[in-house]
N, CA, C and O of each residue as an XYZ file, in Angstrom:
852
protein
N      14.575     50.004     60.947
C      14.354     50.538     62.271
C      14.209     52.070     62.166
O      14.982     52.727     61.469
N      13.208     52.626     62.867
C      12.991     54.043     62.779
C      14.051     54.789     63.635
O      14.658     54.224     64.545
N      14.241     56.091     63.294
C      15.194     56.862     64.043
C      14.671     57.147     65.456
O      13.542     57.614     65.610
N      15.496     56.866     66.510
C      15.001     57.140     67.841
C      14.683     58.595     68.041
O      15.446     59.451     67.593
N      13.601     58.908     68.686
C      13.199     60.296     68.900
C      13.667     60.778     70.266
O      14.154     59.995     71.082
N      13.509     62.092     70.505
C      13.894     62.681     71.795
C      13.110     61.953     72.920
O      11.916     61.677     72.797
N      13.829     61.660     74.003
C      13.167     60.981     75.128
C      13.171     59.466     74.985
O      12.774     58.767     75.917
N      13.618     58.925     73.817
C      13.671     57.492     73.671
C      14.796     56.886     74.491
O      15.664     57.605     74.985
N      14.787     55.545     74.641
C      15.823     54.859     75.374
C      17.207     55.166     74.787
O      18.161     55.439     75.517
N      17.293     55.114     73.444
C      18.578     55.399     72.789
C      19.049     56.797     73.091
O      20.233     57.026     73.336
N      18.106     57.749     73.075
C      18.460     59.146     73.367
C      18.973     59.276     74.794
O      19.941     59.997     75.040
N      18.334     58.584     75.739
C      18.798     58.598     77.108
C      20.246     58.059     77.233
O      21.082     58.631     77.933
N      20.507     56.929     76.520
C      21.848     56.386     76.580
C      22.897     57.353     76.034
O      23.998     57.455     76.575
N      22.547     58.064     74.955
C      23.456     59.012     74.364
C      23.789     60.149     75.348
O      24.946     60.551     75.476
N      22.760     60.655     76.036
C      22.966     61.760     76.947
C      23.742     61.362     78.195
O      24.434     62.192     78.783
N      23.633     60.082     78.610
C      24.271     59.639     79.830
C      25.606     58.927     79.596
O      26.248     58.493     80.552
N      26.022     58.807     78.351
C      27.183     57.967     78.017
C      28.457     58.365     78.770
O      29.205     57.490     79.207
N      28.720     59.680     78.930
C      29.989     60.088     79.484
C      30.172     59.629     80.928
O      31.304     59.357     81.327
N      29.122     59.530     81.720
C      29.286     59.059     83.111
C      28.507     57.816     83.386
O      28.044     57.615     84.509
N      28.343     56.962     82.385
C      27.451     55.816     82.506
C      27.795     54.884     83.653
O      26.934     54.610     84.489
N      28.982     54.405     83.722
C      29.351     53.417     84.738
C      29.190     53.988     86.160
O      28.627     53.318     87.026
N      29.659     55.171     86.402
C      29.578     55.752     87.746
C      28.127     56.015     88.102
O      27.768     55.908     89.275
N      27.278     56.353     87.146
C      25.875     56.659     87.436
C      25.080     55.373     87.654
O      24.154     55.375     88.466
N      25.399     54.276     86.966
C      24.578     53.063     86.986
C      24.868     52.192     88.191
O      23.987     51.445     88.617
N      26.066     52.253     88.763
C      26.436     51.361     89.850
C      26.800     52.142     91.087
O      27.595     53.081     91.043
N      26.197     51.732     92.206
C      26.538     52.416     93.499
C      28.008     52.210     93.843
O      28.667     53.132     94.323
N      28.517     51.030     93.605
C      29.945     50.712     93.791
C      30.409     50.008     92.514
O      30.429     48.780     92.428
N      30.769     50.797     91.559
C      31.112     50.233     90.243
C      32.275     49.251     90.333
O      32.278     48.219     89.662
N      33.252     49.577     91.159
C      34.411     48.659     91.205
C      34.018     47.303     91.732
O      34.374     46.290     91.130
N      33.280     47.244     92.859
C      32.915     45.957     93.433
C      32.043     45.154     92.502
O      32.228     43.945     92.363
N      31.081     45.817     91.853
C      30.134     45.146     90.976
C      30.829     44.585     89.743
O      30.678     43.411     89.405
N      31.591     45.442     89.081
C      32.208     44.994     87.815
C      33.391     44.089     88.060
O      33.695     43.254     87.207
N      34.083     44.212     89.198
C      35.193     43.320     89.448
C      34.680     41.896     89.710
O      35.287     40.929     89.251
N      33.562     41.761     90.448
C      32.965     40.474     90.663
C      32.483     39.876     89.348
O      32.664     38.689     89.079
N      31.857     40.742     88.525
C      31.427     40.246     87.219
C      32.609     39.731     86.405
O      32.526     38.670     85.786
N      33.716     40.487     86.406
C      34.893     40.069     85.673
C      35.455     38.744     86.202
O      35.898     37.904     85.418
N      35.438     38.555     87.522
C      35.883     37.280     88.101
C      35.096     36.140     87.516
O      35.669     35.113     87.151
N      33.765     36.303     87.419
C      32.923     35.215     86.935
C      33.051     35.038     85.408
O      33.022     33.914     84.906
N      33.192     36.148     84.683
C      33.456     36.014     83.264
C      34.695     35.172     83.017
O      34.735     34.352     82.099
N      35.725     35.391     83.868
C      36.998     34.657     83.727
C      36.905     33.197     84.122
O      37.540     32.335     83.514
N      36.088     32.919     85.174
C      36.153     31.549     85.773
C      34.944     30.683     85.543
O      35.072     29.459     85.584
N      33.780     31.242     85.306
C      32.555     30.438     85.246
C      32.505     29.569     84.007
O      32.849     30.008     82.909
N      32.071     28.325     84.193
C      31.940     27.415     83.053
C      33.227     26.809     82.630
O      33.415     25.606     82.811
N      34.128     27.568     82.075
C      35.486     27.160     81.726
C      36.366     28.364     81.859
O      35.965     29.460     81.467
N      37.580     28.200     82.410
C      38.436     29.330     82.691
C      39.026     29.959     81.435
O      39.371     29.280     80.468
N      39.129     31.287     81.492
C      39.869     32.013     80.463
C      41.301     32.220     80.923
O      41.572     32.311     82.121
N      42.202     32.292     79.982
C      43.605     32.478     80.289
C      44.111     33.815     79.789
O      43.581     34.332     78.805
N      45.127     34.399     80.433
C      45.685     35.636     79.922
C      45.968     35.561     78.421
O      46.522     34.571     77.944
N      45.600     36.574     77.697
C      45.791     36.603     76.261
C      44.523     36.210     75.485
O      44.421     36.496     74.292
N      43.557     35.558     76.151
C      42.328     35.246     75.513
C      41.553     36.534     75.207
O      41.630     37.498     75.969
N      40.810     36.553     74.100
C      40.073     37.750     73.734
C      38.593     37.603     74.117
O      37.963     36.577     73.859
N      38.051     38.685     74.753
C      36.658     38.726     75.106
C      35.995     39.799     74.251
O      36.448     40.943     74.204
N      34.908     39.411     73.573
C      34.078     40.358     72.828
C      32.928     40.728     73.681
O      32.127     39.866     74.042
N      32.804     42.012     74.031
C      31.743     42.514     74.907
C      30.725     43.241     74.083
O      30.929     44.393     73.700
N      29.616     42.568     73.804
C      28.503     43.173     73.043
C      27.657     44.055     73.947
O      27.435     43.701     75.104
N      27.174     45.198     73.454
C      26.429     46.157     74.247
C      27.341     46.598     75.396
O      26.947     46.558     76.562
N      28.542     47.012     75.059
C      29.577     47.274     76.078
C      29.403     48.567     76.843
O      30.119     48.799     77.816
N      28.456     49.435     76.427
C      28.330     50.685     77.116
C      29.616     51.510     77.048
O      30.230     51.605     75.985
N      30.022     52.098     78.153
C      31.234     52.918     78.160
C      32.495     52.128     78.492
O      33.520     52.719     78.831
N      32.430     50.794     78.399
C      33.604     49.967     78.549
C      34.064     49.764     79.980
O      35.222     49.423     80.223
N      33.153     49.973     80.935
C      33.521     49.801     82.354
C      34.045     48.415     82.664
O      35.039     48.278     83.378
N      33.385     47.365     82.134
C      33.847     45.997     82.350
C      35.218     45.745     81.752
O      35.991     44.937     82.265
N      35.514     46.444     80.659
C      36.761     46.234     79.950
C      37.976     46.493     80.819
O      38.975     45.783     80.705
N      37.912     47.506     81.694
C      39.051     47.797     82.548
C      39.380     46.588     83.448
O      40.549     46.275     83.676
N      38.342     45.925     83.948
C      38.545     44.804     84.879
C      39.033     43.543     84.108
O      39.819     42.769     84.654
N      38.600     43.342     82.915
C      39.054     42.205     82.116
C      40.500     42.429     81.686
O      41.315     41.509     81.742
N      40.819     43.644     81.260
C      42.193     43.950     80.868
C      43.148     43.753     82.052
O      44.280     43.303     81.871
N      42.696     44.088     83.247
C      43.531     43.918     84.451
C      43.840     42.476     84.739
O      44.776     42.177     85.482
N      43.058     41.559     84.155
C      43.272     40.123     84.331
C      44.093     39.540     83.179
O      44.214     38.321     83.058
N      44.635     40.376     82.367
C      45.472     39.929     81.262
C      44.752     39.471     80.024
O      45.374     38.924     79.114
N      43.428     39.687     79.965
C      42.648     39.340     78.804
C      42.692     40.466     77.777
O      42.908     41.628     78.118
N      42.486     40.105     76.532
C      42.282     41.098     75.486
C      40.783     41.437     75.410
O      39.940     40.576     75.660
N      40.463     42.662     75.072
C      39.098     43.128     75.162
C      38.710     43.884     73.861
O      39.450     44.731     73.360
N      37.529     43.536     73.355
C      36.954     44.251     72.218
C      35.516     44.599     72.575
O      34.726     43.719     72.918
N      35.183     45.864     72.496
C      33.815     46.326     72.862
C      33.024     46.699     71.628
O      33.588     47.168     70.639
N      31.716     46.491     71.682
C      30.824     46.865     70.606
C      29.558     47.411     71.235
O      28.982     46.803     72.137
N      29.121     48.599     70.733
C      27.862     49.138     71.175
C      27.165     49.864     70.024
O      27.815     50.449     69.157
N      25.862     49.816     70.033
C      25.094     50.428     68.949
C      25.027     51.933     69.074
O      24.763     52.619     68.087
N      25.262     52.473     70.283
C      25.114     53.894     70.519
C      26.497     54.593     70.306
O      27.428     54.336     71.070
N      26.631     55.457     69.290
C      27.913     56.100     69.034
C      28.494     56.824     70.231
O      29.710     56.805     70.421
N      27.644     57.477     71.068
C      28.175     58.176     72.224
C      28.806     57.198     73.219
O      29.803     57.535     73.858
N      28.256     56.023     73.359
C      28.812     55.013     74.237
C      30.172     54.542     73.672
O      31.126     54.353     74.426
N      30.250     54.357     72.357
C      31.513     53.941     71.729
C      32.593     54.948     72.003
O      33.725     54.593     72.334
N      32.239     56.218     71.865
C      33.245     57.285     72.138
C      33.666     57.279     73.601
O      34.846     57.442     73.912
N      32.692     57.088     74.506
C      33.015     57.077     75.960
C      33.937     55.897     76.269
O      34.867     56.025     77.065
N      33.676     54.742     75.635
C      34.497     53.551     75.874
C      35.908     53.771     75.337
O      36.889     53.372     75.965
N      36.003     54.413     74.166
C      37.325     54.673     73.600
C      38.120     55.616     74.487
O      39.331     55.457     74.645
N      37.439     56.597     75.066
C      38.148     57.547     75.980
C      38.612     56.794     77.216
O      39.719     57.023     77.704
N      37.771     55.895     77.725
C      38.117     55.163     78.926
C      39.288     54.221     78.720
O      40.200     54.162     79.544
N      39.260     53.477     77.609
C      40.201     52.380     77.405
C      41.391     52.745     76.504
O      42.395     52.032     76.491
N      41.287     53.809     75.780
C      42.394     54.260     74.945
C      42.832     53.186     73.965
O      42.017     52.503     73.345
N      44.182     53.057     73.845
C      44.694     52.063     72.875
C      44.840     50.674     73.441
O      45.445     49.801     72.818
N      44.284     50.463     74.628
C      44.360     49.138     75.247
C      43.331     48.187     74.701
O      43.425     46.983     74.941
N      42.332     48.693     73.961
C      41.240     47.868     73.466
C      40.655     48.432     72.203
O      40.750     49.634     71.954
N      40.055     47.589     71.404
C      39.335     48.008     70.216
C      37.871     48.147     70.552
O      37.268     47.229     71.107
N      37.284     49.306     70.216
C      35.862     49.514     70.456
C      35.245     50.053     69.182
O      35.784     50.975     68.569
N      34.123     49.486     68.781
C      33.483     49.960     67.544
C      31.966     49.898     67.678
O      31.413     49.252     68.568
N      31.319     50.604     66.746
C      29.887     50.648     66.706
C      29.330     49.377     66.019
O      29.863     48.924     65.006
N      28.265     48.825     66.585
C      27.667     47.652     65.964
C      26.435     47.229     66.753
O      26.323     47.488     67.951
N      25.525     46.580     66.061
C      24.269     46.082     66.621
C      24.465     44.619     66.979
O      24.931     43.839     66.148
N      24.110     44.224     68.230
C      24.287     42.846     68.655
C      23.506     41.879     67.783
O      23.832     40.692     67.747
N      22.477     42.356     67.073
C      21.689     41.499     66.212
C      22.359     41.142     64.888
O      21.915     40.242     64.175
N      23.411     41.846     64.577
C      24.065     41.567     63.316
C      25.595     41.539     63.352
O      26.224     41.045     62.416
N      26.192     42.058     64.411
C      27.657     42.170     64.503
C      28.318     40.810     64.561
O      27.867     39.929     65.293
N      29.368     40.632     63.809
C      30.233     39.456     63.901
C      31.684     39.929     63.839
O      32.020     40.756     62.991
N      32.538     39.430     64.706
C      33.944     39.865     64.685
C      34.647     39.313     63.465
O      34.196     38.329     62.879
N      35.741     39.932     63.080
C      36.487     39.458     61.896
C      37.081     38.085     62.078
O      37.317     37.375     61.100
N      37.326     37.699     63.309
C      37.822     36.344     63.589
C      37.245     35.845     64.922
O      36.846     36.660     65.755
N      37.195     34.551     65.137
C      36.596     34.040     66.375
C      37.280     34.581     67.628
O      38.460     34.934     67.611
N      36.508     34.637     68.717
C      37.000     35.120     70.003
C      36.863     33.992     71.025
O      36.060     33.077     70.843
N      37.652     34.061     72.102
C      37.574     33.023     73.101
C      36.212     33.086     73.816
O      35.587     32.055     74.067
N      35.758     34.326     74.143
C      34.506     34.460     74.885
C      33.740     35.652     74.373
O      34.324     36.639     73.927
N      32.430     35.555     74.438
C      31.560     36.657     74.108
C      30.717     36.955     75.362
O      30.237     36.028     76.014
N      30.537     38.227     75.697
C      29.686     38.629     76.834
C      28.574     39.517     76.380
O      28.691     40.222     75.378
N      27.480     39.483     77.126
C      26.313     40.306     76.848
C      25.629     40.575     78.182
O      25.028     39.675     78.768
N      25.719     41.814     78.663
C      25.190     42.121     79.985
C      24.133     43.215     79.881
O      24.313     44.213     79.184
N      23.022     43.003     80.594
C      21.921     43.957     80.657
C      21.414     44.329     79.243
O      21.082     45.483     78.972
N      21.365     43.347     78.379
C      21.027     43.650     76.981
C      20.356     42.502     76.241
O      20.049     42.647     75.058
N      20.115     41.361     76.895
C      19.562     40.234     76.146
C      18.197     40.575     75.554
O      17.810     40.011     74.531
N      17.464     41.494     76.189
C      16.164     41.896     75.665
C      16.236     42.708     74.369
O      15.210     42.972     73.742
N      17.466     43.109     73.964
C      17.605     43.776     72.706
C      17.787     42.808     71.509
O      17.839     43.231     70.354
N      17.878     41.546     71.812
C      17.981     40.522     70.736
C      16.623     40.419     70.033
O      15.620     40.115     70.679
N      16.581     40.662     68.741
C      15.329     40.537     67.988
C      14.780     39.104     68.065
O      13.576     38.886     68.196
N      15.679     38.165     67.981
C      15.367     36.724     68.044
C      16.463     36.094     68.905
O      17.586     35.904     68.439
N      16.140     35.772     70.151
C      17.137     35.329     71.095
C      17.829     34.035     70.639
O      19.052     33.916     70.711
N      17.036     33.080     70.175
C      17.620     31.802     69.731
C      18.556     32.042     68.539
O      19.634     31.451     68.469
N      18.152     32.894     67.618
C      19.010     33.169     66.471
C      20.289     33.886     66.910
O      21.360     33.615     66.368
N      20.190     34.807     67.896
C      21.386     35.426     68.408
C      22.350     34.396     68.992
O      23.549     34.439     68.714
N      21.832     33.474     69.797
C      22.679     32.449     70.413
C      23.373     31.614     69.330
O      24.560     31.307     69.444
N      22.628     31.249     68.280
C      23.228     30.453     67.198
C      24.331     31.185     66.501
O      25.372     30.607     66.191
N      24.108     32.499     66.242
C      25.163     33.276     65.548
C      26.383     33.446     66.464
O      27.524     33.331     66.015
N      26.131     33.723     67.759
C      27.227     33.868     68.700
C      28.049     32.581     68.809
O      29.272     32.638     68.946
N      27.409     31.461     68.751
C      28.103     30.170     68.817
C      29.090     30.033     67.645
O      30.121     29.373     67.770
N      28.768     30.653     66.527
C      29.591     30.537     65.359
C      30.916     31.261     65.463
O      31.871     30.882     64.785
N      31.008     32.323     66.317
C      32.263     33.022     66.418
C      32.840     32.958     67.850
O      33.839     33.624     68.121
N      32.262     32.204     68.741
C      32.724     32.086     70.094
C      33.376     30.722     70.331
O      32.703     29.697     70.217
N      34.635     30.690     70.648
C      35.371     29.421     70.708
C      35.145     28.675     72.048
O      35.100     27.445     72.073
N      35.004     29.432     73.160
C      34.942     28.753     74.445
C      33.653     28.961     75.195
O      33.055     27.989     75.657
N      33.201     30.188     75.333
C      31.935     30.370     76.083
C      31.300     31.716     75.809
O      31.973     32.693     75.481
N      29.998     31.739     75.951
C      29.172     32.942     75.957
C      28.694     33.192     77.382
O      28.145     32.293     78.019
N      28.903     34.432     77.895
C      28.515     34.734     79.272
C      27.535     35.894     79.238
O      27.802     36.922     78.616
N      26.398     35.728     79.910
C      25.378     36.794     79.948
C      24.705     36.761     81.284
O      24.840     35.806     82.048
N      23.960     37.840     81.565
C      23.154     37.850     82.800
C      21.721     37.564     82.459
O      21.277     37.809     81.338
N      20.985     37.036     83.438
C      19.606     36.582     83.182
C      18.757     36.836     84.458
O      19.070     36.360     85.549
N      17.696     37.593     84.260
C      16.732     37.845     85.353
C      15.691     36.725     85.337
O      14.874     36.674     84.417
N      15.694     35.809     86.345
C      14.780     34.688     86.294
C      13.333     35.049     86.532
O      12.452     34.203     86.383
N      13.067     36.300     86.903
C      11.692     36.745     87.020
C      11.155     37.306     85.736
O       9.961     37.567     85.594
N      12.077     37.490     84.786
C      11.688     38.007     83.445
C      11.757     36.909     82.404
O      10.933     36.867     81.491
N      12.737     36.013     82.532
C      12.917     34.926     81.569
C      12.973     33.597     82.333
O      13.520     33.528     83.434
N      12.407     32.554     81.741
C      12.424     31.217     82.362
C      13.785     30.593     82.099
O      14.107     30.291     80.950
N      14.597     30.391     83.142
C      15.949     29.858     82.873
C      15.961     28.589     82.044
O      16.804     28.464     81.156
N      15.080     27.652     82.285
C      15.103     26.415     81.554
C      14.874     26.616     80.036
O      15.417     25.872     79.220
N      14.087     27.601     79.683
C      13.837     27.908     78.273
C      15.131     28.470     77.652
O      15.522     28.059     76.560
N      15.781     29.392     78.336
C      17.022     29.997     77.817
C      18.120     28.932     77.731
O      18.869     28.901     76.755
N      18.223     28.067     78.733
C      19.217     26.973     78.687
C      18.957     26.081     77.474
O      19.905     25.703     76.785
N      17.727     25.742     77.201
C      17.384     24.891     76.045
C      17.793     25.591     74.735
O      18.315     24.948     73.825
N      17.556     26.896     74.647
C      17.940     27.632     73.449
C      19.438     27.631     73.251
O      19.924     27.497     72.128
N      20.184     27.782     74.361
C      21.648     27.772     74.270
C      22.135     26.435     73.812
O      23.036     26.371     72.976
N      21.586     25.364     74.319
C      22.038     24.019     73.921
C      21.662     23.759     72.455
O      22.437     23.143     71.724
N      20.503     24.213     72.025
C      20.122     24.047     70.648
C      21.050     24.819     69.687
O      21.247     24.435     68.534
N      21.613     25.928     70.216
C      22.536     26.757     69.427
C      23.917     26.131     69.278
O      24.732     26.602     68.484
N      24.183     25.064     70.045
C      25.482     24.392     69.945
C      26.363     24.498     71.163
O      27.507     24.045     71.124
N      25.884     25.072     72.235
C      26.643     25.100     73.455
C      26.375     23.805     74.211
O      25.220     23.476     74.486
N      27.451     23.051     74.557
C      27.268     21.706     75.091
C      26.995     21.713     76.569
O      26.463     20.726     77.078
N      27.328     22.776     77.303
C      27.124     22.815     78.749
C      26.801     24.210     79.141
O      27.418     25.159     78.658
N      25.809     24.358     80.043
C      25.405     25.695     80.514
C      25.418     25.692     82.032
O      24.816     24.832     82.675
N      26.114     26.671     82.588
C      26.242     26.791     84.060
C      25.623     28.127     84.505
O      25.903     29.177     83.927
N      24.809     28.065     85.505
C      24.130     29.256     86.062
C      24.722     29.536     87.445
O      24.881     28.619     88.251
N      25.042     30.781     87.712
C      25.575     31.174     89.029
C      24.854     32.403     89.502
O      24.883     33.416     88.803
N      24.186     32.378     90.688
C      23.564     33.577     91.211
C      24.613     34.694     91.365
O      25.784     34.459     91.664
N      24.120     35.918     91.143
C      24.980     37.103     91.274
C      24.326     38.040     92.237
O      23.302     38.645     91.919
N      24.918     38.181     93.457
C      24.225     38.902     94.528
C      24.808     40.251     94.885
O      24.333     40.879     95.831
N      25.828     40.731     94.164
C      26.303     42.079     94.454
C      25.290     43.086     93.892
O      25.048     43.098     92.685
N      24.695     43.930     94.746
C      23.648     44.817     94.244
C      24.182     45.909     93.336
O      25.311     46.375     93.496
N      23.352     46.312     92.377
C      23.762     47.350     91.435
C      23.651     48.743     92.023
O      24.501     49.600     91.781
N      22.593     48.965     92.803
C      22.277     50.353     93.198
C      22.486     50.643     94.673
O      22.129     51.728     95.134
N      23.049     49.715     95.425
C      23.248     49.927     96.869
C      24.679     49.572     97.242
O      25.081     48.420     97.077
N      25.465     50.533     97.742
C      26.848     50.242     98.137
C      26.853     49.394     99.387
O      25.975     49.518    100.240
N      27.843     48.536     99.490
C      27.962     47.650    100.643
C      29.359     47.715    101.222
O      30.322     47.918    100.483
N      29.493     47.544    102.553
C      30.797     47.411    103.170
C      31.469     46.125    102.691
O      30.783     45.196    102.265
N      32.784     46.058    102.754
C      33.511     44.906    102.211
C      33.065     43.587    102.873
O      32.985     42.573    102.180
N      32.782     43.563    104.146
C      32.397     42.299    104.772
C      31.045     41.827    104.223
O      30.849     40.624    104.054
N      30.108     42.742    103.938
C      28.803     42.377    103.399
C      28.975     41.814    101.978
O      28.302     40.847    101.622
N      29.859     42.397    101.166
C      30.092     41.865     99.816
C      30.601     40.445     99.902
O      30.157     39.586     99.141
N      31.532     40.174    100.818
C      32.031     38.827    100.968
C      30.951     37.835    101.366
O      30.919     36.707    100.875
N      30.076     38.261    102.249
C      28.976     37.405    102.682
C      28.074     37.068    101.506
O      27.706     35.911    101.304
N      27.727     38.075    100.742
C      26.844     37.835     99.592
C      27.456     36.947     98.562
O      26.765     36.124     97.961
N      28.775     37.093     98.333
C      29.436     36.175     97.388
C      29.370     34.728     97.892
O      29.203     33.800     97.100
N      29.503     34.538     99.208
C      29.364     33.231     99.758
C      27.977     32.679     99.599
O      27.802     31.490     99.332
N      26.986     33.530     99.761
C      25.582     33.073     99.633
C      25.229     32.656     98.203
O      24.274     31.910     97.984
N      26.002     33.139     97.242
C      25.741     32.749     95.835
C      25.905     31.252     95.650
O      25.373     30.688     94.694
N      26.620     30.609     96.531
C      26.874     29.183     96.410
C      26.000     28.322     97.334
O      26.291     27.145     97.542
N      24.926     28.910     97.889
C      24.147     28.192     98.870
C      22.981     27.389     98.324
O      22.137     26.939     99.100
N      22.909     27.201     97.062
C      21.898     26.297     96.448
C      20.446     26.785     96.717
O      20.034     27.834     96.223
N      19.697     26.008     97.502
C      18.271     26.344     97.697
C      18.030     27.754     98.239
O      17.078     28.423     97.835
N      18.896     28.206     99.155
C      18.768     29.542     99.680
C      18.968     30.623     98.617
O      18.260     31.630     98.592
N      19.964     30.389     97.729
C      20.213     31.332     96.628
C      19.034     31.359     95.685
O      18.617     32.430     95.244
N      18.490     30.200     95.369
C      17.310     30.178     94.448
C      16.129     30.839     95.066
O      15.335     31.436     94.339
N      15.951     30.777     96.372
C      14.865     31.455     97.055
C      15.051     32.971     96.906
O      14.092     33.683     96.606
N      16.268     33.465     97.112
C      16.528     34.885     96.963
C      16.257     35.383     95.563
O      15.820     36.519     95.375
N      16.518     34.528     94.565
C      16.329     34.895     93.182
C      14.859     35.064     92.821
O      14.535     35.638     91.781
N      13.992     34.580     93.652
C      12.551     34.739     93.366
C      12.129     36.192     93.525
O      11.127     36.616     92.949
N      12.878     36.942     94.292
C      12.448     38.327     94.569
C      13.456     39.381     94.102
O      13.089     40.542     93.917
N      14.733     38.989     93.909
C      15.734     39.973     93.572
C      16.945     39.258     92.958
O      17.043     38.033     93.022
N      17.859     40.022     92.368
C      19.145     39.563     91.863
C      18.964     38.811     90.532
O      17.850     38.607     90.049
N      20.099     38.414     89.973
C      20.140     37.762     88.651
C      21.080     36.564     88.683
O      21.826     36.361     89.642
N      21.027     35.776     87.613
C      21.998     34.735     87.348
C      23.073     35.327     86.387
O      22.802     36.205     85.569
N      24.289     34.792     86.543
C      25.259     34.871     85.445
C      25.251     33.503     84.786
O      25.305     32.477     85.464
N      25.184     33.492     83.489
C      25.073     32.248     82.717
C      26.305     32.100     81.863
O      26.650     33.008     81.108
N      26.990     30.948     81.972
C      28.095     30.653     81.070
C      27.713     29.437     80.210
O      27.492     28.339     80.720
N      27.644     29.664     78.920
C      27.352     28.612     77.944
C      28.636     28.230     77.276
O      29.262     29.035     76.585
N      29.039     26.954     77.491
C      30.380     26.487     77.078
C      30.240     25.736     75.773
O      29.327     24.926     75.613
N      31.140     25.999     74.835
C      31.150     25.287     73.528
C      31.669     23.854     73.703
O      31.751     23.104     72.730
């Protein structure tokens, strides 16, 4: 892989690492807390003490919410500036290290692996799923834009990789627009509305996908 040049995506990540979470989310707490709820509950429940490996972890914003639920957290990111930002955020509560999602494997299996806003960095998506299945004991959780990827194709790849069950849940908390508390509650309810939720996904929002071993 060639060295990223000035103005490249990697260079932008390095420059923005220190304030990444606050800059990327209009209401970081609401967005990441809902994500953490679904990481914990979707597909199969995680229990306090279970370890979550967060690939492409950025500055570790999700880690704070998972730690608050009694889970153990390990973050990995390819960008050294993000790794340093995550270490500053999480301190000695979590292990964070540099690594590429295309090759990183933890020293021992983890209960869950997560990958958010980064599936497009997989050189070979099916191969990534197969490798993740080898070190993930309970479930792999990722986000999926159905206007960019065909959900049925991704589900088939996950099953071929060894995940026996795949559950998709719409995720309607917006990333770039803050909402009052009552609106967030309404949107969370709409995530469970079946045909209406699928209609909304045609124009906006994403799925959270839990692939269960």
